[in-house]
TIGU-511789 format. One record per residue: residue in one letter; x, y, z of N, C-alpha, C in turn. Coordinates in steps of 0.001 Angstrom, whole numbers, plus 500000, padded with zeros to 6 digits. Example, Ala and Ser with C-alpha at 12.3 -4.5 7.8 and 13.67 -1.06 7.14 Angstrom:
BEGIN
A513190494310507800512300495500507800513200496700507800 S512850497750507080513670498940507140512900500030507870 
This chain:
BEGIN
M483738503214503256483935501764503252483453501201504577 D482475500329504550481884499791505768482632498537506178 V483412498664507239484175497507507725483896497270509203 S482660497468509583482307497307510985482560495890511474 Y482514494948510541482739493552510927484141493314511464 L485090494208511156486463494013511617486592494194513122 R485616494819513731485699495054515172484744494160515955 Q483955493366515256483004492503515954483733491304516560 Q483144490754517556483709489563518187482773488386517940 S483330487195517855482492486011517681483099484850518451 G482374483758518450482820482607519212483512481560518389 V484089481930517252484784480967516413485996480419517167 A486286479158516988487400478517517700488730479133517319 A489730478969518206491060479528517986491786478779516874 M492987479268516568493867478671515558493210478659514172 T492738479832513763492151479992512436493258480293511433 V493291479555510332494327479725509306493685480243508024 I494170481395507561493625482006506351494754482233505345 I494482481919504086495423482208503014494908483415502242 G495811484344501906495402485578501243496105485771499912 F495336486171498899495853486422497551495804487917497258 E496953488517496955497023489936496616497635490121495228 G496988490935494395497521491193493062496859492387492423 S496665493468493191495938494630492694496770495537491814 A498094495364491835498978496197491004500109495317490476 N501359495779490586502448495021489980503077493991490916 K502525493831492121502983492797493046501959491666493071 I502449490438493035501591489273493245502123488562494487 G501274488456495503501716487859496750500663486947497337 I501110485903498003500213484967498683500766484728500083 G499958485054501082500409484905502464499463484041503269 I499989483453504329499181482617505214499337483122506645 I498188483365507290498138483876508666497441482857509561 R498014482623510737497360481781511742497280482564513044 D496098483062513341495854483812514574496936484863514835 G497182485719513850498133486812514013499578486463513732 E499853485208513442501223484781513124501362484623511611 V502380485277511052502638485167509616503433483886509363 L502792482930508719503449481651508461504245481670507164 S503781482439506187504512482573504919503987483799504202 N504831484358503319504429485584502627505260485812501359 P505368484815500462506163485007499245505506486017498297 R506340486631497457505855487703496595506726487798495342 R506127488227494251506851488511493009506452489914492538 T507371490576491831507114491924491329507318491977489827 Y506367492571489144506489492795487701507271494089487503 I508482493994486998509360495151486823509522495457485335 T509246496690484978509360497126483588510696497836483362 P511087498043482104512334498753481818512294500187482355 P513469500798482608513514502180483086512744503119482160 G512004504038482769511251505009481993509868504556481580 Q509506503328481953508194502796481574507379502428482804 G506058502612482699505162502150483736504728500727483443 F503768500217484201503284498856483941501825498905483490 M501577498271482360500235498236481785499417497121482437 P498111497331482610497273496310483254497347494943482581 S497294494899481255497289493608480563498618492877480740 D499725493618480652501046493004480845501229492528482284 T500730493320483218500828492952484631500029491689484924 A498836491613484359498009490418484548498680489192483951 R499325489355482802500031488235482160501158487739483078 H501877488672483691502934488312484633502354487532485817 H501249488019486360500644487354487519500191485931487178 R499598485776486003499142484442485582500310483472485470 A501460483981485048502630483121484824503247482617486123 V503080483361487223503799483001488453502903482637489634 I501598482855489538500747482748490727500714481333491305 L500728480304490486500694478936491021502014478578491693 T503115479112491154504424478908491794504447479560493167 V503917480781493253503878481499494529502959480778495515 L501855480249495024500939479490495881501641478266496482 K502381477552495651503117476386496126504145476790497176 E504843477905496939505840478393497894505194478739499225 A504024479381499164503353479794500394502988478584501253 L502449477555500637502063476364501378503281475629501930 E504323475512501111505529474801501546506234475540502670 E506323476858502543506994477645503573506244477564504907 A504910477525504821504105477431506042504039476006506584 G504428475035505757504359473635506170502926473145506299 L502055473653505429500633473308505508500144472665504219 K499005472012504333498312471441503196496964472147503037 P496326472034501886495018472672501702494016472348502799 A494077471136503337493135470743504390493310471574505654 D494504472170505831494777472954507035494223474374506945 I493826474792505758493345476156505533491865476257505889 D491501477344506580490102477547506968489348478477506022 G490055479350505324489382480283504428490344480852503406 V489792481295502264490595481853501170490200483311500965 A491117484216501277490877485647501110491546486143499836 Y490936487137499214491518487727498011491190489214497969 T491990489976497240491746491412497090490581491635496142 K489516492226496671488337492514495866488458493868495166 G489264494746495725489507496056495169489882497005496299 P490250498244495979490443498785494630491781498350494041 G491946498600492748493186498251492078493021498268490568 M493969497665489874493943497585488417493081496395487990 G492177496628487047491183495633486685491720494278486290 A492604494246485308493084492967484783493844492145485825 P494777492734486578495439491947487633494479491470488713 L493513492316489087492535491908490096491733490699489638 V491301490713488381490523489600487837491334488313487859 T492606488411487465493485487241487441493549486573488810 V493791487365489847493933486829491195492592486328491729 A491515487060491441490189486635491911489795485290491317 L490115485078490046489796483800489397490507482636490080 V491781482833490387492544481774491054491999481547492465 A491718482620493189491202482482494557489853481761494558 R488967482109493623487666481441493545487829479956493234 T488752479667492311488988478275491928489534477468493101 V490518478045493789491122477373494941490072477132496037 A489257478138496301488235478003497342487261476869497025 Q486891476744495758485960475681495378486632474310495382 L487875474250494896488596472976494882488854472465496296 W489182473376497199489500472995498562488259472933499462 G487125473417498972485914473437499778485992474406500938 K486562475597500691486751476589501757485935477852501462 P485533478583502502484803479830502291485693480901501653 L485065481772500882485762482844500184485580484148500958 L486622484978500981486612486225501743487137487359500864 G486239488219500391486635489342499552487057490524500393 V488322490959500256488931491942501152489137493288500454 N488866494358501180489215495705500729490729495887500874 H491379496235499776492847496372499756493334497363500811 C492639498491500938493052499518501892492967498997503327 V491883498288503629491711497726504965492794496681505249 G493187495937504213494266494973504376495547495631504850 H495909496767504238497101497506504667496983497932506127 I495842498484506478495658499008507835495704497891508874 E494973496815508618494918495723509594496275495045509761 M497029494942508656498369494353508766499282495274509570 G499176496570509321499985497524510069499673497480511557 R498379497369511884497994497299513292498484496002513934 L498438494913513175498910493631513702500406493674514014 I501188494158513068502647494133513215503139495129514261 T502552496342514283503059497401515160502392497425516528 K501250496760516641500447496769517875499855498154518159 A499711498977517135499037500263517309497591500008517721 N497076500839518607495740500611519155494649501246518296 N494627502563518221493593503266517458494236504465516758 P495071504199515760495869505277515170495128506080514097 T495632507281513868495327507988512632496246507378511581 V495684506941510466496446506185509468496753507054508256 L498019507092507874498412507687506602498682506544505639 Y497811506428504649497923505350503658498464505948502369 V499713505603502040500399506213500897501007505131500001 S500607505142498732501112504143497789501088504725496385 G501305503856495411501276504298494022499892504658493538 G498868504104494182497499504353493738496625505054494749 N497144505253495975496309505825497032497084506807497907 T496417507859498314496930508774499329495746509221500156 Q495654508710501386494504508986502235494935509075503695 V494259509931504433494380509974505891493089509388506439 I493207508310507210492055507513507628492064507345509142 A490893507371509736490773507071511167489523506232511382 Y489527505472512460488383504607512790487441505363513701 S486197505522513260485234506290514029483838505721513818 E483128505475514915481757504984514869481625503728514000 R482482502753514287482448501424513665482752501431512174 R483437502438511718483832502504510303485204503144510178 Y485942502749509144487123503514508757486633504695507928 R487019505894508335486559507105507654487739507878507076 I487558508370505867488604509132505190488479510594505586 F489509511127506239489496512517506690490206513440505693 G491066512904504877491760513696503867492345512776502816 E492516513290501609493047512461500530493561513334499396 T494211512706498416494610513438497235493380513727496387 I493387514887495744492269515225494868492604514926493409 D493824514422493164494177514034491785494984512737491793 I496306512815491730497115511597491666497682511260493041 A498036510000493220498615509549494489500073509992494595 V500579510073495820501960510516496023502945509536495390 G502649508242495465503535507255494842503562507390493338 N502409507704492754502330507922491313503123509155490906 C503088510187491742503865511398491495505358511088491462 L505829510330492442507252509969492499507632509072491329 D506791508090491018507083507158489930507162507877488584 R506225508781488346506200509490487061507375510450486930 F507782511049488029508971511895487993510204511068487658 A510275509855488221511423508977487953511515508609486475 R510380508577485778510388508192484368510885509299483449 V510773510543483889511118511651482991512462512284483294 I512912512225484555514175512866484877515317512120484203 K516206512866483594517313512254482853518622512522483578 V519202511462484087520541511526484647521442510800483649 K522435510075484084523259509318483145522407508295482405 S521435507746483086520433506878482481519162507073483283 K518022506673482759516775506857483481516770506023484757 I516045506510485751516000505848487048515350504467486899 S515973503480487497515504502093487381514183501875488114 N513402500937487607512179500504488283512437499366489256 D513681498970489413514062497856490271514767498385491528 P514275498154492733513047497427493051511797498264492822 S511952499618492852510833500514492538511407501894492267 P510733502709491449511228504065491189511312504892492468 G510309504771493336510300505554494565511484505252495458 Y511870503977495532513032503605496348514295504243495805 N514452504234494495515654504802493889515684506319493996 I514509506955493962514457508396494220514895508679495654 E514456507845496586514844508012497986516355507954498155 Q517005507027497465518461506914497577519162508126496977 M518661508616495831519242509810495216519022511042496087 A517853511117496728517534512281497556518503512427498729 K519038511308499207519991511356500318521261512114499948 K521532512227498639522737512924498174522455514369497786 G521183514764497866520823516138497514521236517112498600 T521714518288498209522184519293499167521487520636499003 Q520809520840497883520164522119497600518653521927497479 Y517911522746498222516453522666498143515943523601497047 V515187523034496115514565523809495050513096523999495419 E512677525254495494511301525532495904510310525032494856 L509305524293495314508285523719494441506905524119494941 P505880524016494107504512524321494561504111523433495734 Y503451524047496705503011523347497919501500523485497970 T500789522376497734499344522463497533498578521617498539 V498155522275499603497279521661500603495966522436500604 K494871521724500449493547522354500416492715521786501560 G492795522428502713492095521918503884492701520619504354 M491953519539504234492446518219504618492970517439503421 D492891518014502246493276517310501022494566517874500429 V495176517089499555496418517497498900496298517304497394 S497174517975496661497214517846495204498668517705494777 F498938516711493948500307516457493494500512516690491999 S499448516808491236499594516919489782500299518208489371 G500001519311490069500656520573489736502143520548490042 I502505519938491175503920519798491532504645518994490468 L504015517887490039504621517027489037504802517768487720 S503787518494487275503876519242486015504982520280486087 Y505073520963487214506090522010487381507501521435487343 I507728520374488111509085519830488195509480519114486910 E508499518519486213508803517900484924509254518945483915 E508592520098483940508930521156482994510241521843483352 A510477522007484646511664522735485093512925521880485128 A512759520571485238513909519693485455514949519810484357 H514538519697483096515504519725481989516256521045481960 K515529522152482125516158523475482088517158523639483224 M516789523237484414517660523416485579518869522497485538 L518668521278485056519784520337484989520760520720483886 S520247521145482735521120521499481610521917522762481875 S521381523633482733522086524880483056522863524781484363 D522942523573484917523688523308486153523197524139487341 Q521898524472487366521348525190488512521212524268489720 C521076522984489435520975521989490501521299520630489906 T521338519627490756521597518269490303520303517458490341 A520331516294489721519170515403489774518883514993491210 E519957514838491982519788514483493390519086515606494155 D519401516862493811518733517995494450517233517989494153 L516876517663492925515460517626492557514727516507493289 C515364515347493402514759514243494148514560514622495615 F515575515258496177515507515720497559514374516729497744 S514289517681496839513285518749496951511875518210496783 L511700517286495855510376516712495642509920515955496884 Q510811515138497434510472514394498648510112515327499800 E510959516337500034510723517239501158509377517942501037 T509026518334499823507788519079499606506562518191499801 V506522517060499101505314516224499179505163515584500554 F506271515247501195506173514645502521505731515679503562 S506157516925503400505701517976504308504193518148504217 M503661518066503009502214518155502814501500517019503538 L502053515819503436501435514654504083501475514758505598 V502588515255506137502697515441507584501666516466508057 E501489517528507282500541518576507680499115518051507795 I498649517333506779497262516873506830497074515746507852 T498125514981508085498045513945509118497922514574510500 E498714515612510747498640516295512042497266516930512232 R496701517487511172495389518102511271494323517052511612 A494441515870511005493495514790511298493658514309512735 M494890514247513219495127513848514613494437514813515569 A494561516112515290493944517116516152492420516977516131 H491877516699514962490426516551514824489917515332515589 C490675514233515526490235512971516140490692512826517584 G491572513719518033492119513575519372493027512373519493 S493710512025518399494545510821518355495972511105518820 Q496568510104519436497963510201519877498832509135519215 E498332508562518119499086507551517375498972507816515882 V500071507587515170500077507641513706500629506320513188 L499923505744512223500377504520511567500536504808510080 I501721504584509544501964504777508114501930503419507431 V501088503287506407500996502039505652501048502345504159 G501220501300503356501349501466501912502806501507501494 G503050501285500194504414501170499697505296502364499975 V504757503584499869505555504789500125505899504892501604 G505147504190502444505412504204503875506748503597504254 C507394502895503319508738502348503564509789503457503598 N509468504609503018510459505676502874510907506185504247 L512184506059504526512698506416505845512638507915506105 R512752508726505046512648510176505236511227510564505632 L510219509947505037508838510214505432508631509808506886 Q509159508663507278509032508220508661509736509197509611 E510903509698509188511645510642510022510864511944510223 M510309512485509138509553513740509223508293513563510059 M507612512442509868506418512174510656506777511981512122 G507935511371512364508392511156513732508653512450514472 V509188513440513773509435514756514375508113515383514804 M507127515333513922505817515895514246505201515178515449 C505291513861515461504717513094516567505403513418517888 K506704513562517849507452513877519061507024515226519618 E506816516200518743506403517537519177505009517510519800 R504173516555519373502813516445519902502709515455521058 G503829514801521401503807513777522435503073512533521984 A503075512290520675502375511145520091503369510053519703 K502837508901519303503673507769518901503527507515517400 L504634507171516759504631506822515336504829505321515196 F504019504707514333504139503284514038504315503116512528 A505270502289512137505509502011510719506111500622510592 T506027500062509399506602498742509149507644498852508044 D508352497765507804509358497768506747508758497236505449 E509613497028504450509126496665503111508425495305503058 R508636494457504048507950493164504054506439493328504123 F505991494356504856504560494508505086503991495837504601 C504845496840504356504361498109503787503926497892502344 I504775497219501589504498496954500179503410495885500080 D502616495963499006501533494991498803502019493561499025 N501260492789499796501655491417500096500423490590500430 G500559489281500321499429488396500559499029488291502016 A499987488447502930499679488300504355498698489363504826 M498778490553504258497858491610504700496417491281504295 I496255490641503152494923490228502727494447489066503595 A495357488176503947495013487067504840494582487585506211 Q495274488610506705494935489143508030493550489788508035 A493239490585507021491897491176506941490844490079506746 G491205489064505967490306487931505792490097487173507087 W491140487074507879491046486416509194490038487150510077 E490108488492510060489159489302510835487727489037510363 M487549488959509042486220488696508491485710487317508913 F486561486324508744486177484945509047485785484797510513 R486560485414511398486301485291512834484985485943513240 S484502486865512410483237487525512727482077486948511921 G482347485864511182481301485202510427480961485876509108 Q481840486728508636481602487452507380482312486726506239 V481556486145505323482145485469504161481518486036502892 T482151485745501765481700486255500465481098485123499646 K479847485285499254479217484288498407479876484281497039 L479875483134496370480521483019495071479956484036494082 E478635484225494109478017485162493166478358486623493482 D478892486868494678479286488228495060480792488441494983 S481509487466494445482974487538494450483525488250493222 W482947489423492942483432490243491836484608491104492305 I485147491891491414486233492819491772485801494220491364 T486461495221491918486188496598491548487494497383491526 Q487625498282490555488826499107490455488746500311491388 S487553500647491853487370501789492731487098501306494149 E486856502256495063486614501910496457485369501047496583 L485413500103497526484267499237497783483154500009498482 
């Protein structure tokens, strides 16, 4: 992903205000940034019944129903009018096709109605730039972990470069899918998210169940772990070999250990003394704790944010858009498409 423009400097005047539209998955958010200050960042989440995931078409329908309300909230909370906005940023990808299209259509329409330049943002870069803004990390090795992405990224030679990643499913997807199949008194709720509820259950776990540990050089694999624990869960729970909380605890410990390992390897390769965790799974306090132990042993610093900015939000898209705008990088209307894969 070529994002060299994020480091360029230009002579654009101060007090640049950018509005950002995010809707690549089940979150729809609109945020407004003014020179590094978050003026507003309202968000809505499409939540499905326990045991179910979210389909692209249903998610897009949810976004269409609430996006204008969220837009109004963002402007009112910031105390701004359309005339005060300098640019309109939106998530160009990667993400789910139907939700991305929904948000892109609104962003394009708003940009034309308001007469403002359009800024197509890479979702991954949005997470990183927001994390750097909030934490003040200088040049970190980034662990980007969410429902759709698992990557270890560092900035090198004017580009963000991927040093390691999942070779199958994302860590967040692994946790979410496990939450759908494990049977306790009732299936684990999707409110506020399956991963959050697994984290709470894991805190009550006392027995570690050994699971497959799959690290391949700088990359990781979660599909085998998921298949194994899905198959073993019913047998172990029905025979009282362990509790559901033990399984949640064991799954977290295993997959997070894998992530810490590849992050440390990337740090050694890059000579980095900073780690920044971004993405929805980055809210997990146990992951932050484990990463913190590794950083302390290396004399490095750990940077992380809370759920306001780890989870998909409009302000992160506004911040990346702000970087683009300040360097003179805008998106022509004919180039304002979306993509489900990496840009």
